[in-house]
N, C-alpha and C positions, 0 to 999 in steps of 0.2 A: 404214309400211304396217300397218294394223291386223291383229289376229289373225283368221285365217280358219278356219272350221270344216273338219274333216277330211272328205275324200272317200275312198272305197275306191279303191285303185289296184292295178294289176297287180304281181305279184311273188311272192317267197319265197327264203330262203338258208340253208347249213350246211357241215359238214366231211366228212371221210372220203375221202381220196384213193384208197386202195386199192379202195373200193367203186366209185368213179367209173371207175377203169381196168378193173375187172372187167366192169362193165356195158358200157363202150365196146368192150372186146375182143369181147364176145359180139355186140354190134351190128355190129362189123366183119365178123364171120362171116356175119351175115344180109345186110348191105348189099353185100358184095363189094368188089372192088378199085376199081371205078369210083367208088363213093361216097367211099372213103378218099382217092383221088387228088385229090379236089376240096378237101381240107382239108390244113393243115400236117402234114408227115410228121415225127413226133417223132424218127425215127432219122436224119434228114438235115438237121436244123436245130438251132440253139442256142436254148434256151428250155425252157418247161414241156412236160409230156407229158400229154395228155388223150385222145387217140384221136379217131376220127371221130364225128360226131353220130349221134343215134338215127334209125333208119329210120322211126320213127313220125311224123316230121315230114312224110313223103310222103303221109300220109293227109289232110292239110289244105293247101289252096292258100295259098302264101306271099303272093300278091297280096291274097287275101281277109283274111288276118290283118293285114297291114300297113294295108289300107284301114280295117279295123275299129279299129285302134290310132289312126289319124288322127282318126277320129270321136270316140273316147272321150277322147283327149287334148284336142282342141278343145273338147269339151263341158266338161271339167274346168276348163280355163283360162277358159272363158266364165263358169262358175259362180263361180270365185274372183274373176274380174275384176269382176263385178257388185258385189263387196264391197271393191273396191280391194285385193284379196289377191294380186295378181301384181306383182312388183317391176318397175319400168320399166327400159328398156334402159340408162339412164344410171346405175343403181345400181351402186356399186363391187363388190358381191358377184356381181351378174349378169355384170359384165365379167370378174371373176375366174373364174367357172365357165365362161364361154364361151371364155376364153383357154386354160384347161386342156383343155377338150374339143377345141379346134382343134389342140392339140399331139398329142393321142392319136388322133384320127380317122384320120390317114393310116396308122397302124399297124393299123387294124382290117381293112383290105381283104384281108389274107392269110387272116384267119379267116372272112370271108364276102364274096365278090366283090360281092354285091348292095349292100353298104355304100357302094360308090362312087356308087350312084344314090339312096341315101336322102336325104331332105330333113331333115337333122339339126336338131333344135331343143333349146335349153337354156333353161329358165325357173326362176325362184326364187319359191316359194310362201310367203306371209307367215303361216306357222303355226309354233308352237313344237314341233311334232312332230319327233322325231329320225327322219327318213325321207328316202328318195331312191329313184328308180326310173328305168328306161329301158324304154319300151314298144317293141314291134316297129317297125322302120323308123327307129329312132334318136330317139324322142321322150322327152326327158330332163326330169325335174323334181327339184330339190332343195328341201327344206323348210328354212326359216330356222333352225329349232331344231337341226338337225344341225350346222350351221356354228357357231352361237352357243353352244349348251350344251356341245358337245364341244371348243370352241376349236380347231378343226382348222387345221393348217398346210396349205400348198399340196400337199405330198407326200401327206398323208392324204386330202385332197380327191381327188387323182388316183387313189388306190387305190379309193375309193368309185366314182368315175366309171368307171374301168376295169372294176370288178366289175359294175356295173349295165349298162354297154355289152355286156359278155359275154353277159348273159342274152338280149339281142337278137341278137347275132352268132351265138350257138350255137342260136338259135331255140328256147329253152326253153319259151316260151309255146306255140309251134306244136307242140312235142313233147307238152306236157301236153294240148293240145286233141286231138292225135292219139290219145293214150291214151283220152281221154274218148270220142272217136269210135269207137275199137275196142270199148270196153266197151258203149257204147250201141248200136252197130251190131249186136253179137251179140244184145243184148236185143230190139231192135226187129225184127231178122230173125226171131227166134222168135215175136214177137208178130204179125208179118205173116203167118207161116205159119199161125198160129192165127186169123187174121182180126181181131187185136186192136190192131194198130198201123199206122203209116205211116212207112216209112223216109225219106220226104222231110223229116221234121222234124229230121233229124240236124244240118243246117247252120243251122237257123233262129235259134238263139241264140248263134252263133259270136262276134259282137261283144261280147255281154254277158259272156262267159266271161273276157275280159281283165281284168275288175274283180275276179275272185274266184280266179284261178289261184294255186296254191301249188306251189312247186318242191321237188323232192326233194333228198336229201343229195348225190347225184352231181352234180346241176346246180349246187348251191351250191359244191361243191369246184371244179368247172370255172370258175365265176365268180371264185372267189378266185384260182386259179392263173393263168388267162388274164388277168384284170385286173391281177395283179401284173406279168406280162410287159408288157402294154400300157403301164402307167405307167412301168416301167423304160426301155422303148424311147423314151418321150417325155421322158426325162431327170429323172424323179422318183425319189427315194430309196426303194429297195425296203423298207428296214427300217421305213418308215412303215406298212406293212401290219400289222406287229406292234403298233406303238403305237396304231394306229386301233382294233384290236379289243380292246386293253387298256382304252382309253377307253370303248368300247362296253360292255364287261363292267361297268366301274365305274358307268356311267350306269344300267345295268339294275338295279343294286342299290339305287339311289336312287329310281327311279320307273320306270313302264312305258315301254319304248322301242318305239315303233311299228314301226320297221324290224325289230326282232327278232321281232315277232309274225308277220311275213311272211318274214323272213330268219332263221330260228332259228339260234342259236349253240350249238355243242357244245364239250365240254372239249378236243377235239383240234384245234380250228381253228387256234389260234396255233402249236401245234407243227407242224402240216402246213405252214403258211406258212414257219416258220423252216427246215424241212427243204428247202424249195424255193428259199430265197434264193440259194444258190450257183448255181442254174441261170440266174439273171437278173443276177448280179453283173457278168459280162462285158458284157452288153447295156447295163447302166447306165453302165459305165465308158466305153463307146464312144459313148454318146448325147450329143447336143448339149444343153447345159443351158438351161433356160428363161431368156429375156432379162428377163422380168418376174417379180417376186415380190409376192405380196399377203399381208397379215396376216389373222388371224382377225377377224371382225366385232366391232364394239363391242357390249357386252351390252345391246342394245335392239332392238326390232322395227324392220325397215326402213321407211323413209318413202316 
């Protein structure tokens, strides 16, 4: 499959577990026990601790966000497809990605009950970019470069998969859009009072925001930790989260890494993951191991 030009995609990523927990604790006070009860209770379960999601997600309709994601994802695939830039279903790396995703998906339902109804999709883009993402509603794309240039094993692929899925499960895009809504709402309310604006414009560009959203440090920490747990429950080695980000750091020294432009890496990321490994070791020990194993792709663009 020939090299395809890059399209902007939804996302962003980083570290700082303590910041995430502080933010989520504050959000829990705002959201009340009803919101917290809908998500995993860190005090009554084995695994990582991240707390309830942000109440800012309530400012934006989940259906609208997911519908917008479907449109943007379909448009992206259409543009790449015109240049034969989407790998066929028969491609070995597509089969690999979909197999790993299918092992992880059943473990996502605890984190977001809506995930049971999502029409999950996984596709491989023929670009040498080191990048991957999961849009709201379970729309996943990996770029060939992240598999090829980092020579990722299955366990490392599972860590990326879990990380990106978490952004959708924890509704980080919806949260960021809620923040934008809150900020713009205050501005447009003032404009309306002065006769200068129209509050009805607030939702007009909702779909387009999915292409430019950037996640904060707390969101990135959540994605790292929940993704670590998801992969461990699916039978993938937790230590791979550390080797993955070591490879990512090394690649960033050689050339620009697209994923790091939207998923910024900080000096504490690996240490945060290492500190949380004991929380998922038992889950991994109990998990059923994958029946199939796939190797890294050959160092050539997919056909």
